[in-house]
C-alpha positions in Angstrom: 26.6 -12.7 -16.0 26.7 -11.4 -12.4 24.8 -13.6 -10.0 22.5 -12.0 -7.3 20.6 -13.6 -4.5 17.4 -12.0 -3.3 16.1 -13.1 0.1 12.3 -13.3 0.3 9.6 -13.5 -2.4 7.2 -11.0 -1.1 6.3 -7.9 -3.2 9.6 -6.3 -2.5 11.7 -9.4 -3.2 9.8 -10.1 -6.4 10.1 -6.5 -7.5 13.8 -6.4 -6.8 14.3 -9.8 -8.6 12.3 -8.7 -11.7 14.2 -5.4 -11.9 17.6 -7.0 -11.5 16.8 -9.7 -14.1 15.7 -7.0 -16.5 19.1 -5.3 -16.0 20.8 -8.6 -17.0 21.6 -10.2 -13.6 21.2 -13.9 -13.0 18.8 -13.8 -10.0 18.2 -16.6 -7.4 15.4 -16.0 -4.9 15.6 -17.7 -1.5 12.2 -18.0 0.3 11.5 -19.6 3.7 7.9 -20.5 2.8 6.7 -23.2 0.4 5.3 -20.6 -2.0 6.1 -17.0 -3.1 4.1 -14.0 -2.1 5.1 -13.0 1.4 2.1 -11.6 3.1 0.2 -12.0 -0.1 0.3 -15.8 -0.1 -2.5 -18.1 0.8 -2.8 -20.9 3.3 -4.9 -24.0 2.7 -5.9 -26.2 5.6 -8.6 -28.9 5.6 -10.1 -27.6 2.4 -10.3 -24.0 3.6 -8.4 -21.3 2.0 -7.1 -18.4 4.0 -5.8 -15.1 2.5 -2.7 -14.4 4.6 -3.0 -10.7 3.6 -2.7 -8.0 2.5 -6.3 -7.1 3.4 -6.0 -3.8 1.6 -4.9 -2.9 -1.9 -2.8 0.2 -1.1 -1.2 2.4 -3.7 -2.6 0.9 -6.9 -0.6 3.6 -8.9 2.7 2.0 -7.6 1.6 -1.4 -8.9 0.5 0.1 -12.2 3.7 2.0 -12.6 5.7 -1.2 -12.0 3.8 -3.2 -14.6 4.0 -0.3 -17.1 7.9 -0.5 -16.9 7.6 -3.8 -18.7 4.9 -2.9 -21.2 2.1 -4.4 -19.2 -0.8 -3.3 -17.0 -2.2 -4.7 -13.8 -5.4 -5.4 -15.7 -3.5 -7.9 -17.9 -3.2 -10.1 -14.8 -6.0 -9.3 -12.4 -9.3 -7.5 -12.0 -10.2 -5.8 -8.7 -13.8 -5.8 -7.5 -14.7 -3.1 -4.9 -16.5 -4.6 -2.0 -19.4 -2.8 -0.3 -19.3 -2.8 2.6 -15.5 -2.7 2.6 -15.4 -4.6 5.8 -17.2 -5.2 9.1 -15.8 -4.2 12.5 -16.7 -6.5 15.4 -16.8 -5.0 18.9 -18.3 -8.1 20.6 -21.0 -10.6 20.2 -24.0 -9.1 18.3 -22.1 -5.8 18.1 -20.6 -4.9 14.7 -20.4 -2.0 12.3 -20.3 -2.3 8.5 -17.9 0.2 6.9 -19.3 1.5 3.6 -17.1 1.8 0.5 -18.5 5.2 -0.5 -16.7 8.1 1.2 -19.9 10.2 1.6 -21.7 7.3 3.3 -18.7 6.8 5.5 -18.8 10.4 6.5 -22.5 10.1 7.4 -21.7 7.0 9.4 -18.9 8.8 11.3 -21.1 11.8 11.9 -23.8 9.5 13.4 -21.3 8.2 15.8 -19.6 11.5 16.7 -20.6 15.1 15.9 -18.0 16.6 13.6 -16.4 13.3 12.6 -17.8 13.4 9.1 -16.1 16.7 8.3 -13.0 15.4 10.2 -12.9 12.5 7.8 -12.8 14.8 4.8 -10.1 17.0 6.4 -8.0 13.9 7.1 -8.4 12.7 3.5 -7.3 16.1 2.1 -4.2 16.0 4.4 -3.4 12.4 3.5 -3.7 13.1 -0.2 -1.2 15.9 0.0 1.2 13.8 2.1 0.9 10.9 -0.3 1.5 13.0 -3.3 4.6 14.6 -1.8 5.8 11.3 -0.3 5.4 9.2 -3.3 6.6 11.7 -5.9 9.3 13.6 -3.9 10.6 10.8 -1.6 9.8 7.3 -2.7 10.7 7.6 -6.4 14.1 9.1 -5.7 17.1 6.8 -6.5 18.5 7.2 -2.9 22.1 7.9 -4.0 22.6 10.9 -1.8 20.9 12.7 1.1 20.8 15.8 -1.0 18.2 14.3 -3.3 15.7 14.7 -0.4 16.5 18.4 0.0 13.5 19.6 -2.0 11.7 23.0 -1.7 8.3 21.3 -1.5 9.4 19.1 1.3 11.2 21.9 3.2 8.4 24.4 2.8 5.8 21.9 3.6 7.6 20.3 6.5 4.9 21.2 9.0 2.1 20.3 6.7 3.7 16.8 6.3 3.7 16.5 10.1 7.2 15.0 9.9 8.0 16.0 13.5 4.7 14.9 15.0 3.9 11.6 16.7 1.5 9.2 15.0 -0.7 9.1 18.1 -1.4 12.8 17.8 
């Protein structure tokens, strides 16, 4: 049996380790911290528990797809509860803003702060949904064996819609 060492036990390291073990490799994980999880670990000090992150649950479909590879579902292991408000932004003492979970209420909040920002939010979300769909389906899930895998008509025809040549600050 071929032996493999994976450095780090965050999401990427654990995913790589599980995938390699499933392929028959003898996997050893090396982790610098006293517990697995990377940014998803917890820190306990003086009876207080701190979530070291992540503070967002991004790309639930990626997690679900991973679990499904092994005949499981994320719901077999955890249940997510949507928080509302999602979070609170602090600008200073006695100056904060609660960010609602509902997109429509968020748009109303944005509009109350800046005229046109509510519609701007929906425009941004439409663009982001397109970019995510193309990015995840046409880029992320490619095996990465050759640069030609990324020469895809959707990517090429939508290059400007994807804003590939635009700075993040714009």
